[in-house]
C-alpha positions in Angstrom: 44.8 -41.8 1.2 42.6 -39.8 3.6 39.1 -39.5 2.3 38.2 -36.3 0.6 35.4 -34.8 2.7 33.1 -31.8 2.6 33.2 -29.4 5.5 30.0 -28.9 7.5 28.8 -25.5 8.8 28.4 -27.1 12.2 32.1 -27.7 12.7 33.4 -24.8 14.8 37.0 -25.6 14.2 36.6 -25.9 10.5 34.6 -22.7 10.3 37.5 -20.9 12.0 40.0 -22.4 9.5 37.9 -21.5 6.5 37.6 -17.9 7.5 41.4 -17.7 7.0 41.5 -19.4 3.6 41.5 -16.2 1.6 44.4 -14.6 3.6 47.1 -16.6 1.9 50.6 -15.2 1.6 51.7 -14.9 -2.0 54.8 -14.5 -4.1 53.7 -11.0 -5.0 53.2 -8.2 -2.5 49.5 -7.7 -3.3 47.1 -8.3 -0.4 44.3 -10.9 -0.3 41.1 -10.5 1.6 38.6 -12.6 3.5 35.3 -11.7 5.1 36.9 -12.2 8.5 39.9 -10.1 7.7 37.6 -7.2 6.6 35.4 -7.5 9.6 32.5 -5.7 8.0 31.1 -5.3 4.4 31.7 -1.7 3.5 28.7 0.3 2.3 30.3 1.2 -1.0 30.7 -2.4 -2.2 28.1 -5.1 -2.4 30.0 -7.5 -4.6 30.8 -10.9 -3.2 32.2 -14.0 -4.8 30.1 -17.2 -5.3 30.7 -20.0 -2.8 33.9 -21.9 -3.7 35.3 -25.4 -3.3 38.9 -25.7 -2.5 41.7 -28.2 -1.7 42.9 -27.2 1.7 45.5 -28.4 4.2 45.8 -27.2 7.9 49.2 -28.8 8.5 52.2 -30.0 6.6 52.6 -33.7 5.9 51.9 -36.4 3.2 49.6 -34.7 0.7 47.3 -37.7 0.5 46.8 -37.5 4.2 46.5 -33.8 5.0 44.5 -32.4 2.0 40.8 -32.4 1.7 38.1 -30.6 -0.5 36.0 -28.2 1.5 33.3 -25.6 0.8 34.5 -22.0 1.2 32.0 -19.2 1.9 31.6 -16.2 -0.3 34.3 -13.5 -0.1 33.9 -9.7 -0.3 35.2 -8.2 -3.6 36.7 -4.9 -2.7 37.3 -2.0 -5.1 40.7 -3.2 -6.3 39.8 -6.9 -6.2 39.1 -9.3 -9.1 37.0 -12.4 -8.6 38.3 -15.2 -11.0 36.5 -18.4 -11.8 39.3 -20.9 -12.1 39.2 -23.1 -15.2 42.3 -25.3 -14.6 45.3 -25.7 -12.4 48.1 -28.2 -12.4 49.6 -30.3 -9.6 53.3 -29.5 -9.7 56.2 -31.1 -7.7 56.6 -27.7 -5.9 52.9 -27.9 -4.8 53.5 -31.3 -3.3 56.7 -30.1 -1.6 54.9 -27.1 -0.2 52.3 -29.4 1.4 55.0 -31.6 2.7 56.7 -28.6 4.3 60.0 -29.1 2.4 59.7 -26.3 -0.1 61.5 -23.0 0.7 58.4 -20.9 0.1 55.3 -21.9 2.0 52.0 -20.3 2.6 50.5 -19.5 6.0 48.3 -22.3 7.3 45.6 -23.2 6.8 46.2 -23.0 3.0 44.7 -23.7 -0.3 47.0 -25.8 -2.6 48.4 -24.8 -5.9 50.4 -21.8 -7.3 49.7 -21.9 -11.0 46.6 -22.0 -13.1 44.2 -20.1 -15.5 40.8 -18.6 -14.9 38.1 -16.3 -16.3 37.3 -13.0 -14.7 33.9 -13.3 -13.0 33.6 -10.0 -11.1 35.7 -6.8 -10.8 35.8 -4.2 -8.1 34.9 -0.6 -8.8 38.5 0.6 -9.2 39.6 -2.1 -11.6 40.2 -0.6 -15.1 42.3 -3.1 -17.1 40.3 -6.3 -16.5 36.7 -7.1 -17.4 34.4 -10.1 -16.9 35.2 -12.8 -19.4 38.9 -12.0 -19.7 41.3 -15.0 -19.5 43.9 -14.5 -16.7 46.7 -16.2 -14.9 48.3 -15.3 -11.6 51.6 -13.6 -12.5 53.8 -13.5 -10.5 52.8 -16.9 -9.1 50.3 -16.8 -6.2 49.3 -19.4 -3.7 45.8 -20.9 -3.7 44.9 -21.9 -7.2 43.2 -25.2 -6.3 39.8 -23.7 -5.8 36.8 -22.8 -8.0 36.7 -19.1 -7.3 39.6 -16.8 -6.2 39.4 -13.2 -5.0 42.7 -11.3 -5.1 44.0 -7.8 -5.9 44.0 -6.9 -9.5 47.8 -6.7 -9.5 48.0 -10.5 -9.2 46.3 -11.1 -12.5 47.8 -11.1 -16.0 45.4 -10.9 -18.9 46.3 -13.4 -21.7 45.1 -14.2 -25.2 41.6 -15.7 -25.0 42.7 -18.2 -27.7 45.3 -19.7 -25.5 44.6 -23.5 -25.0 43.4 -23.9 -21.4 45.8 -26.8 -20.6 48.8 -24.7 -21.7 47.6 -21.5 -20.1 47.3 -23.4 -16.8 50.9 -24.7 -17.0 52.8 -21.8 -18.7 54.1 -20.1 -15.6 56.6 -22.5 -14.1 58.2 -25.2 -16.3 58.4 -23.3 -19.7 59.9 -20.2 -18.0 62.4 -22.4 -16.2 63.6 -23.8 -19.5 63.7 -20.4 -21.2 65.6 -18.7 -18.4 68.3 -21.4 -18.2 68.9 -21.1 -22.0 69.2 -17.4 -21.9 70.8 -16.5 -18.5 74.0 -18.6 -18.1 75.9 -18.5 -21.3 75.7 -17.0 -24.8 74.3 -19.5 -27.2 74.2 -19.0 -31.0 72.5 -21.1 -33.8 74.6 -24.2 -34.3 75.7 -24.5 -30.6 74.7 -27.5 -28.5 73.4 -28.1 -25.0 73.2 -31.3 -23.0 70.6 -32.2 -20.4 69.5 -35.1 -18.2 65.8 -35.6 -17.2 64.9 -35.0 -20.8 61.5 -36.6 -20.6 60.4 -34.1 -17.9 58.2 -31.1 -18.8 61.2 -28.7 -18.4 63.3 -31.1 -20.5 60.8 -31.2 -23.3 60.5 -27.4 -23.2 64.2 -27.1 -23.4 64.4 -29.3 -26.5 61.7 -27.2 -28.3 62.8 -23.7 -27.3 66.4 -24.6 -28.2 65.3 -26.0 -31.6 63.3 -22.8 -32.3 66.7 -20.9 -31.9 68.7 -23.3 -34.0 70.4 -24.8 -30.9 71.1 -28.6 -30.9 70.2 -30.7 -27.8 71.9 -33.8 -26.5 69.6 -35.6 -24.1 70.0 -38.2 -21.4 67.2 -40.4 -20.1 67.0 -43.3 -17.6 67.2 -46.9 -18.6 63.7 -48.2 -18.3 61.0 -50.1 -20.2 59.8 -48.0 -23.1 63.1 -46.1 -23.5 63.1 -46.6 -27.2 59.6 -45.0 -27.5 60.8 -42.2 -25.3 63.8 -41.5 -27.6 61.5 -41.4 -30.6 59.1 -39.0 -28.9 61.9 -36.6 -27.9 63.3 -36.7 -31.4 59.9 -35.8 -32.8 60.1 -32.7 -30.6 63.4 -31.7 -32.1 66.1 -33.6 -30.0 69.3 -34.0 -31.9 70.6 -37.0 -29.9 69.0 -39.1 -27.1 71.0 -41.5 -25.0 70.2 -43.8 -22.1 72.5 -43.6 -19.1 73.9 -47.1 -19.9 74.9 -46.0 -23.4 77.2 -43.4 -21.9 79.2 -45.9 -19.8 82.2 -45.3 -22.1 85.4 -43.3 -21.7 84.9 -40.9 -24.5 81.2 -39.9 -24.8 82.1 -37.1 -27.2 82.8 -39.7 -29.8 79.0 -40.1 -30.0 78.4 -36.5 -31.1 79.6 -36.7 -34.7 79.7 -33.1 -36.1 77.9 -31.5 -33.2 79.8 -28.9 -31.2 80.8 -29.8 -27.7 78.1 -28.3 -25.5 78.8 -25.1 -23.6 75.7 -25.5 -21.3 74.5 -28.5 -19.4 71.2 -28.8 -17.5 70.8 -31.1 -14.5 67.6 -32.0 -12.7 68.6 -35.4 -11.5 71.9 -35.3 -9.6 74.1 -38.3 -8.9 75.6 -40.2 -11.8 73.3 -38.5 -14.3 74.9 -35.1 -13.4 78.3 -36.6 -13.9 77.2 -37.7 -17.4 76.2 -34.2 -18.2 79.6 -32.9 -17.2 81.4 -35.5 -19.3 79.9 -33.8 -22.4 80.7 -30.2 -21.5 83.5 -28.4 -23.3 86.3 -26.6 -21.5 84.9 -23.6 -19.7 81.4 -25.1 -19.9 78.6 -24.5 -17.3 76.3 -27.0 -15.7 73.1 -25.5 -14.2 71.2 -27.6 -11.6 67.5 -26.9 -11.1 66.4 -30.1 -9.5 67.5 -33.3 -7.7 65.1 -36.1 -8.6 67.5 -38.9 -7.6 68.1 -37.2 -4.2 71.8 -38.0 -4.7 74.5 -35.4 -4.4 76.5 -34.0 -7.3 80.1 -35.2 -7.3 82.7 -33.4 -9.4 86.2 -34.7 -10.1 89.1 -32.4 -9.3 90.3 -32.7 -12.8 87.0 -31.4 -14.2 87.5 -28.2 -12.2 91.2 -27.8 -13.0 91.6 -29.0 -16.5 88.1 -28.3 -17.9 87.5 -25.2 -15.8 83.8 -26.1 -15.4 81.4 -23.9 -13.6 78.5 -25.2 -11.5 75.5 -23.0 -11.0 72.0 -23.3 -9.6 68.6 -22.0 -10.8 65.3 -21.4 -9.0 62.6 -19.6 -10.9 61.3 -18.0 -7.7 64.6 -16.1 -7.3 64.5 -14.9 -10.9 60.9 -13.7 -10.6 61.7 -12.0 -7.3 64.5 -10.0 -8.8 62.8 -9.0 -12.1 59.9 -6.6 -12.6 56.4 -7.8 -13.2 56.3 -6.4 -16.8 59.4 -8.4 -17.7 57.9 -11.6 -16.3 54.6 -11.0 -18.1 56.3 -10.4 -21.5 58.1 -13.7 -21.0 54.8 -15.5 -20.5 53.3 -13.8 -23.6 56.3 -14.9 -25.6 55.9 -18.5 -24.4 52.2 -18.5 -25.2 53.1 -17.3 -28.7 55.4 -20.3 -29.1 52.5 -22.5 -28.1 50.1 -20.9 -30.6 52.8 -21.2 -33.3 53.1 -24.9 -32.7 56.7 -24.5 -31.5 56.1 -25.6 -27.9 54.1 -28.7 -27.0 53.9 -30.9 -24.0 51.5 -33.6 -22.7 49.0 -33.0 -19.9 46.0 -34.8 -18.6 42.9 -32.8 -17.7 41.2 -34.3 -14.7 37.8 -33.3 -13.3 38.2 -31.5 -9.9 35.8 -34.1 -8.4 38.6 -36.6 -9.1 41.3 -34.6 -7.2 42.4 -37.5 -5.1 43.0 -39.6 -8.3 45.0 -36.8 -9.9 47.0 -36.5 -6.6 47.8 -40.2 -6.5 49.0 -40.0 -10.1 51.2 -37.0 -9.3 52.7 -38.8 -6.4 53.6 -41.8 -8.6 51.3 -44.2 -6.8 49.6 -45.3 -10.0 52.5 -45.4 -12.4 53.8 -42.8 -14.8 51.3 -40.3 -16.1 51.5 -36.9 -17.8 51.2 -33.7 -15.9 47.9 -33.7 -14.0 45.8 -30.6 -14.5 42.7 -30.1 -12.5 39.7 -29.0 -14.6 37.2 -27.0 -12.6 
């Protein structure tokens, strides 16, 4: 892994790069500002952010080779801007893919990593009415550049949330839980007593699916990989509310539905793995069922038998949260986030994270890349 280094003021090239850091493209239409972009400090505003530290990359490539922690100079806080002191931000697969250059939505380079997180309002511009210093906020819709200690962005970027929200959940509430919720609601009508089936059940989305389904009286059938500790994984998922948990090898039988007992054949299947694991999901689906693919961790294609299409009339769909957020209004997105945070506070939505000091970013990155084994979601604590 490339050494994490501090930038020096004497480096002309780095100074030029840092002057661009605040001008990051975002998933919302709100502008961002930097001292260079503004050119001059306008007389009506004397507010500037504190100096910040940020994880930056100036080119796409292996995250451990192209990222580094640098010092970012203060940024002017304009009348509609909010300066947020970041408290925590996760390292998501989509963040890694963005750095690698393989994610469909990528920021302009040089860029600060991260799209999700939680912070506390530090300063507000003179025209900001709905946010005040001390408020707990998250970027909603998602916004690039959360891996830094201070962020200055337009007030439209920030959603105020309940100050009692646990930091590790607030930092991770905007991608995985909404993905689970939207897939449960948007593809088929599910009633209490119905069933769903999913692979990748130990993932964060998988765990969220189990719990949100349970809160609605919907049973979940879950498929996990054969690996050391699979018995412990089964037990953990059942404690979350999973009705059934099978390893892939347990499903190497002709009639998997014989394993379901009195459970209804599932109308909805969720696939984040691909390959054989996707085929196992389809084996469970009832006639007219739908399989939704939202990931491809195995990097293997989905293969569907002709008979599944003809005789079972299966439908195959895809889901990407960015598309959903782009086609829905901000108010609807924020209401969804509030609902998910209510589930957290009611004890109906739990998942494991590991808070890591920002100074140990390189360790958290290695864990996220799988270099050090299997670890919970890594969340940087600033």
